[in-house]
C-alpha positions in Angstrom: 92.5 69.5 215.5 94.6 67.4 213.2 93.1 68.4 210.0 95.0 67.6 206.8 94.6 67.2 203.4 94.2 63.4 204.2 91.5 64.1 206.7 89.6 66.0 204.2 90.3 63.6 201.4 89.3 60.5 203.0 86.3 62.0 205.4 88.3 60.5 208.6 88.8 62.2 212.0 92.4 61.7 212.6 95.4 61.7 209.9 95.9 58.0 210.9 96.1 55.2 208.6 96.6 51.4 209.8 98.1 49.9 206.4 97.1 46.8 204.8 98.7 43.9 206.6 98.5 40.2 205.5 96.4 37.9 207.5 96.2 40.7 210.5 94.0 43.5 208.6 90.2 41.8 209.2 87.0 43.1 209.1 87.0 43.5 212.7 90.7 45.0 213.0 89.6 47.4 210.4 86.6 48.4 211.9 88.1 49.3 215.2 90.6 51.6 213.6 87.9 53.2 211.5 85.3 53.6 214.5 88.2 55.1 216.7 88.8 58.1 214.1 91.5 56.6 211.9 91.0 54.8 208.8 91.0 51.0 208.7 92.1 48.7 205.9 91.0 45.1 204.6 93.8 43.5 203.1 92.2 41.5 199.7 95.2 39.4 200.1 93.6 37.3 202.8 91.5 36.0 200.1 91.7 34.0 197.1 88.1 34.8 195.4 86.0 37.7 195.1 83.3 36.4 197.2 85.3 36.2 200.2 86.5 39.8 199.8 82.7 40.8 199.6 81.7 39.0 202.6 84.7 40.3 204.6 83.9 43.9 203.4 80.1 43.7 204.4 81.3 42.5 208.1 83.5 45.6 208.4 80.5 47.7 207.3 78.1 46.1 209.7 80.6 46.9 212.4 81.2 50.6 211.8 79.6 53.4 209.7 82.9 55.3 209.4 84.7 55.3 206.1 87.0 52.1 205.2 89.5 51.2 202.9 90.7 48.1 201.1 94.4 47.3 200.2 95.1 45.8 196.7 98.5 43.8 196.6 100.9 44.6 193.5 103.4 41.9 194.4 104.1 39.6 192.0 105.7 37.0 193.9 104.8 33.3 192.8 102.1 31.6 194.5 99.9 34.6 195.2 96.9 34.1 192.7 95.0 37.2 193.8 92.0 38.5 191.0 92.5 42.1 191.7 90.4 43.1 188.9 87.7 40.9 190.4 88.4 42.4 193.9 88.3 45.8 192.4 85.1 45.4 190.7 83.6 44.3 194.5 85.5 47.2 196.2 83.3 49.5 193.7 79.8 47.3 194.2 80.0 47.3 197.8 80.8 51.2 197.9 84.2 51.2 199.4 85.7 54.6 198.3 89.6 54.1 199.2 91.8 51.7 198.0 95.5 51.3 199.3 98.0 49.5 196.6 101.2 48.3 197.5 103.9 46.3 196.1 106.4 46.2 193.2 104.0 47.1 190.4 102.8 50.4 189.6 98.8 50.6 190.1 98.4 52.6 186.7 96.4 49.7 184.9 93.6 49.8 188.1 93.4 53.7 188.1 90.8 54.3 185.0 88.4 51.8 186.6 89.0 53.1 190.3 88.2 56.5 189.0 85.0 55.3 187.4 83.9 54.3 190.6 84.6 57.4 192.6 87.1 55.6 194.4 90.5 57.4 196.2 93.8 55.6 195.7 96.5 55.6 198.0 99.7 53.9 196.6 102.6 53.1 199.0 105.9 53.2 197.8 109.6 53.2 199.1 111.5 55.8 197.0 111.0 59.4 195.9 111.1 58.2 192.3 108.3 55.9 193.0 106.1 58.5 194.3 106.7 60.6 191.4 105.8 57.9 189.2 102.6 57.3 191.2 101.7 60.9 190.7 101.9 60.8 187.3 99.7 58.1 186.9 97.0 59.5 188.7 96.9 58.4 192.3 95.3 60.5 194.6 97.8 60.2 197.6 101.2 58.7 197.9 102.5 56.5 201.1 106.2 56.6 201.6 108.2 54.5 203.8 111.4 54.3 205.1 114.0 51.6 206.0 113.0 51.5 209.5 109.5 50.0 208.0 108.4 46.3 209.2 107.7 44.5 205.8 108.9 45.6 202.2 111.5 48.6 202.4 112.6 48.8 198.9 116.2 48.3 197.9 117.5 51.9 198.6 117.7 51.4 202.4 116.5 55.4 202.9 115.3 56.4 206.5 111.7 57.9 206.7 113.2 61.1 208.0 114.8 61.7 204.6 112.3 60.3 202.5 109.5 62.4 203.7 110.8 66.0 202.9 112.2 64.5 199.6 108.8 63.2 198.4 107.3 66.5 199.7 109.6 68.4 197.3 108.9 66.0 194.5 105.2 65.4 194.5 101.9 67.8 194.9 99.4 65.2 196.2 99.0 64.6 200.0 101.8 62.1 201.6 101.3 59.7 203.9 104.4 58.9 206.3 105.3 55.2 207.4 108.1 53.8 209.1 109.3 54.4 212.5 106.0 55.7 213.5 104.3 54.4 216.4 103.4 57.5 219.0 102.5 61.0 219.0 105.9 62.2 218.6 106.3 60.3 215.2 102.8 61.9 213.9 104.2 65.3 215.0 107.6 64.6 213.2 105.7 63.5 210.0 103.5 66.5 209.6 106.6 68.7 210.1 108.6 66.8 208.0 105.9 67.5 205.2 103.6 65.0 205.3 99.4 65.3 205.8 99.1 61.6 207.7 101.0 58.7 208.6 100.4 54.9 208.2 101.0 52.6 211.2 101.4 49.2 210.8 103.9 47.8 213.6 102.6 49.4 216.4 98.8 48.5 215.5 99.9 45.0 215.7 100.5 45.3 219.3 96.9 46.3 219.9 93.9 44.1 221.4 91.9 44.1 217.9 94.7 43.2 216.1 94.3 39.2 215.5 98.2 38.6 216.1 98.4 36.0 218.6 99.3 36.9 222.2 102.6 35.4 222.2 103.6 37.5 219.5 102.1 40.5 220.9 104.2 39.8 224.0 107.3 39.3 221.9 106.6 42.7 220.3 106.5 44.0 224.0 109.9 42.7 225.0 111.8 43.5 222.1 114.0 46.4 221.3 114.8 48.5 218.4 117.7 46.6 217.6 115.9 43.2 217.4 114.9 43.4 213.3 116.6 42.2 210.6 116.7 42.8 206.8 115.7 39.6 204.7 115.2 38.7 201.1 117.8 41.5 199.9 119.0 38.7 197.3 115.6 38.3 195.5 115.4 42.0 195.5 112.2 42.2 197.5 113.9 43.1 200.9 111.7 42.9 204.1 112.4 43.8 208.0 111.4 41.2 210.5 111.9 40.5 214.0 114.9 38.0 214.2 114.2 34.3 215.0 115.2 31.0 214.0 113.6 31.6 210.4 115.0 34.9 209.7 118.7 33.2 210.3 118.0 30.6 208.0 116.8 32.6 205.3 119.9 34.8 205.9 121.9 31.8 205.9 120.4 30.5 202.7 120.6 34.1 201.1 124.2 34.1 201.8 125.2 31.0 199.9 123.1 32.1 196.8 119.5 30.2 197.4 117.1 30.7 194.5 113.7 32.5 195.0 112.4 28.8 194.6 114.1 27.9 197.4 113.3 30.5 199.7 109.5 30.4 199.0 108.6 27.7 201.4 110.2 29.6 204.2 108.9 33.0 203.1 105.4 32.0 201.9 101.7 32.4 203.5 101.1 29.4 205.4 104.4 30.1 207.6 103.4 33.3 208.6 99.9 31.7 209.3 101.5 29.7 211.9 103.5 32.8 213.2 101.3 35.4 213.4 98.1 33.5 214.2 98.9 30.5 216.1 101.8 31.8 218.0 104.7 29.7 216.7 107.3 32.3 217.1 110.1 30.8 214.8 107.6 29.2 212.2 108.1 32.3 209.6 109.2 35.8 208.8 108.1 38.1 211.7 107.3 41.1 209.6 107.9 44.1 211.9 109.5 47.4 212.1 112.3 48.9 214.2 109.5 51.1 216.3 108.9 47.8 218.0 111.5 49.2 220.6 109.0 51.6 221.8 106.3 49.2 222.3 105.5 48.7 225.9 101.8 47.4 226.3 99.1 46.1 224.5 96.2 48.8 224.1 92.7 48.5 222.6 92.5 50.5 219.2 90.6 53.5 220.6 93.4 53.9 223.3 96.2 54.1 221.3 94.8 56.3 218.6 93.7 58.4 221.7 96.8 58.5 223.3 98.2 59.7 219.8 95.9 62.6 219.5 96.4 63.8 223.1 100.2 63.2 222.9 100.3 65.2 219.8 98.6 68.1 221.8 101.3 67.7 224.5 104.0 67.7 221.6 102.5 70.8 220.2 102.9 72.7 223.5 106.4 71.8 224.2 107.6 73.2 220.7 105.1 76.4 221.3 107.1 76.7 224.7 110.6 76.6 222.7 109.4 78.9 220.1 108.9 76.7 217.6 105.3 77.2 217.1 102.8 80.1 217.7 101.7 79.1 221.3 
């Protein structure tokens, strides 16, 4: 059931990937996702030293014997001194076989080294042209996220519903769809549009194993799909977030032409730590997708993935009853 090119390539049970999330994609959380049949990914951006990433990988591998991935962040924002070359060495040395790259730069410079280490590369993009470029430089699969996505959404502001079939028309490598996907209906829709699997972020934030603070999780349960805003457009790195006092302040500063240097103290990592991990809901930019409007509870990771799998079967039966599929 749910066998796709992605499950075959990555050696996972279900085509459900928990995309790497700064501060939240820890060893414990990644292991929980992988153990439940999806693919858990450790965020290397949580660390500034290769030794720290090595320790986190080893911790995750002590918690599960299922495949794990590591995210390599390619954002070039000042104040993010990630030693990606060293991180990649650690990934290979520790036997990780899947790397997710994300950010505004191409992963091209890292492909040869990852190829040597027998590592599969999935690169997350926000446009058809970037998906085509990613395939050209040699990635094994592309993740395409629409404007519904929590976090980076690109500058084109095109929906997942349009982007997935457009990318499917343009590339031959397997496709992961992200943005607005948080239940079985989203998974089945993504597969129908031409994807081979899904990247889920926002919905995983409201699971018990995710280290998001309980106050943040309850904020998500109470939120509607209309409670997010797009920030950082003016500095050309648009992100979607739940509206709070900080997002209002950032939007106000952007409206008067604030520079990146002026905005950095508000959108940087330390404020996100206070927000996501300490529960100060106005401390930073609360990256979150529109699918938050479908979040009504805080299940375990296993319960959430199980609900997608069971729900997909139910959706399939409904489609068969309508004559859409062979029953």
